[in-house]
N, C-alpha and C positions, 0 to 999 in steps of 0.2 A: 222704563227700559223694556221690561218683560212684555208690556202691552204693545209697544211699538214693534218689537220683533215678531210677536204673534200676529199682528196685523199684516206684516209683510209676508209672513209664511203662508197665510191662507187667503191672501187677497184675491186669488183667482177663483175661490169658491163663491164669491159674491155674484158671479154670473149665473145665468140660468143653468142648472145642472142637467146633464144628459141622463135619461133614465137608464136603469141597469139593463133592461131588455134591449133598448135601442143601441146602447154601447156594445153589448155583447154580440149582437147580430153583425154590427160593423166590424168588430174586432175579429170575430171568428171567420167570417166569409171573405173579408177584404184584406185585413191586415195580416192575420196569421196564415191565410191562404189554404186551408184544407177543406174537407168535404162540406158542402152546403146542406142545410136542413130545409130547403125550400119546398120539398115535396111532402114534408111531414105535416099532418093536420094540426091546426091551432087549438082544437078542443082539449079540455082538461080532463084529467083522471084523478080519482081519489085513492090515496094510498095510506094504509095504516102502518105506522112504524112499529117495530117491536117494543115491548114494554121496557126493555133494558137500554133503549136508545139514549135516555137521559136519567140523571139523578141530580138533585138540587140541594142547596144549602141556604136556608133562610128565605126561600122563595118558592113559588109554585112552578111546576114543570110546564114547558111548552106543550101545546096540543100534539098528540101523536097522529092526528089526521092531517095529511098533507094534500093540498090542492095544487096541482102543477100541470102545465100544458105538455102535451106529447112532444111538441117541438123542442121545448126547453130540456126535457129529459134526454133527447137525442143529442142536443147541443152539449150537455154536461158530459155525456159519454165521449163525444168527439173531443172536447177539451182535455179530458183526462188521458185519452189515447195519444193525442198529439204531445201532451206534456211528458208522458212516459217515453215516447219515441225520442223526444228532444234530449231527455236525460240519458237515455241509452246511447245516443250519438255522442254526448259529452263524455260518457264513460269510455267509449272507444277512442275518442280524440285524445283523452288524457293518457290512456295506455299506449297510444302511438306517439306520445311526447309532443303533440301539437299544443296541448294545454299544459301550462306549468303552474307551480305554486299551489295554493289551496283550491280545493274544488269539492263542494258539499252538494250532494244530489238528494232529490226529494222522492226518489223511486219508492212507491208504497204509500206515500203521504199525499197523493194527488187530490184526494177528496177534500182536504182542508182548504186549500186555496181555491179550488173550483167551486165548492159549495158556498164558501164565503162570498166570492165574487157574484154569484148568482142571487145573493140575498140583499145586495147593497147597490148603490149608484156611484157615479164618479164624484159626487159631492162628498162621499164618505172617504175617510183616509185609512191607509194601512201602513204600518211600519213593522219590520221584522228583523230577525238576526241574519246570519250569513247563509242559511239554506233557503235562498231567495229566488232561484231561477223560475219556479212555477208561479210565484206571486207576480214577478216582473212580467211574465207572459200574460197572465190574466188581467193585469192592469193596462195592457195595451201594446206591449212590446212585441215585435215579430220574432219568430224563431231565429231568423237570420241575425237580428240585433243581439239576441242573447248569446248565440254561438260566437258571433264576431267579438263580443266582449270577452268571452272566455279565451278566445285566441289572441286577445290584445290588439284588435284591429280597429281601424278608423271608423268603420260602420257599426261598431258596438253601441249598445244603449248608453254607455258612459264614455263613448268615443275612444274606447280601448284603454282607458286609464284606471278603470275600477276593478276589472276582473270579476271572479266568481262572487266575491263578498260585497261588492259595492255597485249594485245595479239600482237604478232609479227610473221612475216613470211618473206621469201626471197622477197626482193623488196617491203616489207611492213613495215613501220616504226611505226606502232601502230595506235591505242590504246594509247591515252594520256589523263590523268585525269584532268589536269589544263586547265580551260576554255580558249580557244584561243591560248594557248602556242604552239600548233603544227604548227601554221601558219608561224611564222618566221623560225621554223625548216624546213618547207617545202621549203621556199625560200633558205635556206642554202643548202639543197639537190640539188635544181636546180642550185645553184651556182657551186656546185661540178660537175654537169653534163656538164655545159658550160666550166668550167675550164679544164676538162679532154677531151673535144671535143667528148663527148658521144651524139649522135643524138637521145636523148630521152627526155621525159617530166616528170615533177612531178605534180601530182594532190594533192593539199593541201586542205583538206576539213575541214569545221567548220559549226556550226549551226547558225540559225538566232539569237539564244540567245547569241552567242559569237561575233556577227557581229559588235558590238559597242566597242569592246576591242581596246585600243590604239595600241597594238602591231600588230593588223591586218593591220592598216593603215601604220605603220612603215614598215611592210613587203612589202606592195604595193610599197612604195616609193623606197626601195632598189631594188626590182625586176624590176621596170621600169627604174631606173637609170642605171642598168647594162643589161637591156633587157634579163632577165633570162627566161628559158623555164619552166615557172611555171603557172599552171592554179589554181587560187584561187576559190574553189568551196564552195558556201554557200548552204548547205542543208536546205532549208526553209520549215520546216514542220509545220509552222504557229504558233508554241508555243515554247517559251523558258522556260522550266519547265512549270509553270502554267500561264505564262504571254503571251498574244497574241502579235504578231509582231507589230500590230498597237499601242499597249499601251507602247511598249518599244523603238520603232524606229521612229524617225521623218520622215524618208524616208524608205519605205518598198520595194523600187525598188533596191534590193541589188546588182543587176548586173550593176547598174550605179554608184556605190559608189567608183569605182576606179578613177573617175574623168579623169585623163590623161591615164587611161588604158581602152581599149575597153572591152565591156561586152556582155553577152548573157544570157537570161533566157530560161530555157528548161522545157518542160513538163516532170517532173521527175517521173510521174506515167506511162509513156510509154517507155518501155525498148528499143524500136527501135529508138525513138527520142533521148534517152540518148546515145545510141551507135553512132548515126550519129553526135551528137554534140561533143562527146569526140574525135571521129576520126578527126573531123574538127579542134577542139582545139589543138590536137597534131600536126597536119600539120601546124597550125598557129605559134605555139611557137617554133617548131623545125626548121622552115624556117627562123628564125631570126627576126620575127616581135615583139618579146617581150612577156610579160605576158598577161593573160586574167583574167577577173573576170567572173565566171559562177555561175548562180543561178539555183539550181534544185528545182523546185516547186513540193513539195512532201507532204506526210501526214503520220503521225504515228497513228496506230489504238489504241495502248495502251497508258499508261501514260508515262511521261518522264522517269521514272524508275519504278521498281516493287513496290516501296513504294508509288507510285502515282496512285490512281484509274483512273485518266484521265477524270473524268466526273464532277468535281467541277467547272471547268472554261470553259466547252463546253458542249453541249447537246448530249445525246445519239443519237438523230435524226441526228445531224451533222455527227457523226461518221458513222452511218448506211448509210447516203446519200453518203459519200465518198466510202464506201465499195461497194455499189450497182452501182455506176456510174463511178468510176475511178480506181478500183482495177487493179494493174499491171498484175497479173496472169490471171484474167478473160479477160482482154483486149487482151493479147497475145493469149489466148486460142481461142477467137472468130476469130482472124485473121487466126490462123492455120486451123480452121474448114472451114472458108469461102473460103480459098485458096485450100481446099481439100489436105492439106499436110499430115494430119494424121487424123485418125478416133477418134470419141468420146471414143470408147472402148480402143484404144491404149493410149489415154490421161489418162483414168482411171487407166490403168495398171501402167503408170508412177507415178501417185499419190499413188497407193498402194505400189509400190516398194520404193518410197521415205519414206513412213511411216514405212515400214519394216526395211529399212536400218538405219533410225534414231533410231528406237526402239532398234535395235541391237547395235548401237553405244553407246546409253545411258547405256545399260546393261554392255557393255565392259568398259565404263568409270567408272562405279560404282565399278567394280572389281579392278581398278587400285589403288595401295596403295598411301597413303599420302607421300609427300617427307620427307626425313630425316631432322630433325631440323638442322643438321650440315651444310646443304647447304644454310641456311638463310644468312650466312655471306660471301658466295662466290660471285664472279662477281660484287663486289661493287667497288673495286679499281683495276687498272692495276697492274699485278703482279710486286712486287718490290717497289710499291709506298704506301703500306698500312701503316697506323699509328700503334702505339703499341697496341691500344685497341679501341674497339667500345662499347659504353655503351648499356646495355640492359635496361629493365624496372626497374630492381633492380640490386644491385651489384652482386648477384649470377648469373645473366644472362650476365654479361660483357663478351665480346669475345676478347681474346688476340691473335694477329697474331704472328707467329713464325718469328723471325728476322733472 
């Protein structure tokens, strides 16, 4: 049963995969619709990362020497700027009561999803928790599709029925609302990759708040037992809801928690360090060495969700200190200017174009209609396996399937 389900889950990866560079060029310039990098040279630069970019457990560190094209560096900057603008728009829409329910923003954590995407291809899989807007965008969704989903509209990436926590795209398995539940699912996806001889990796992400869930450690055990190509990624933004990591975890060195699984901690506020670590992790897992535990040391500027002001359990001074010293967008901007890859004026143009594109996407999303209520009962059961009836909130809302 497990094998047949796994085969169905990853059947599409048997096709020829699109390379990461080709996909990102298409996604950035045609799908997401913001500034083009066409005028940036293709030649590469060598960058030496700081010594504290990585620390490891039972394995050697990745190289601190990064070879990257100038065009890709500008694209990474563009991706992060657009992502932040998108989350700022979501913040404003929530406060204006256009978005209801749960809404978890990734402002401050952009380097994790952007750096990861630039290290892998569409044949590789990602699954994460409910702070998923950025990952959804990087896996190919448009800003309009993300915003429309938040608004509960028909043009949303999940057709308006998933909301903030349940967004999906090709090679992206969500967006999952149950704390930690996506981790064993990620191990299952990696099992399918190995069973089908797909030379690809699964990144299964969870937060420091979910790190003490028993199912996380059960997934570790199964992944190591079968040497699955799975990277378990703990996005440590220092607070699980309103509880600091030190108050909830006896050990905050999350990358060492795999015990028999090697681990690495990465400066998750540096997009180049993230890219380098994820490329190294992919090579490790796909070469048959088994799983890894990766800790991304990052920080969220806002609250846990939009209902959390984010200042009752930490000081405003702490947040401002992180913004001024560790911001991932500012850090990459400084590198671009120091290496004379792009001018300050051109970076401002990228910022303006991102703002314009996001504003247009928001306007278009607002024009999208709400989904018809008839679709609420679709896609629940495999066709032919439906029960006679599904109960609604009251008898008049019961839905009867035609037999």
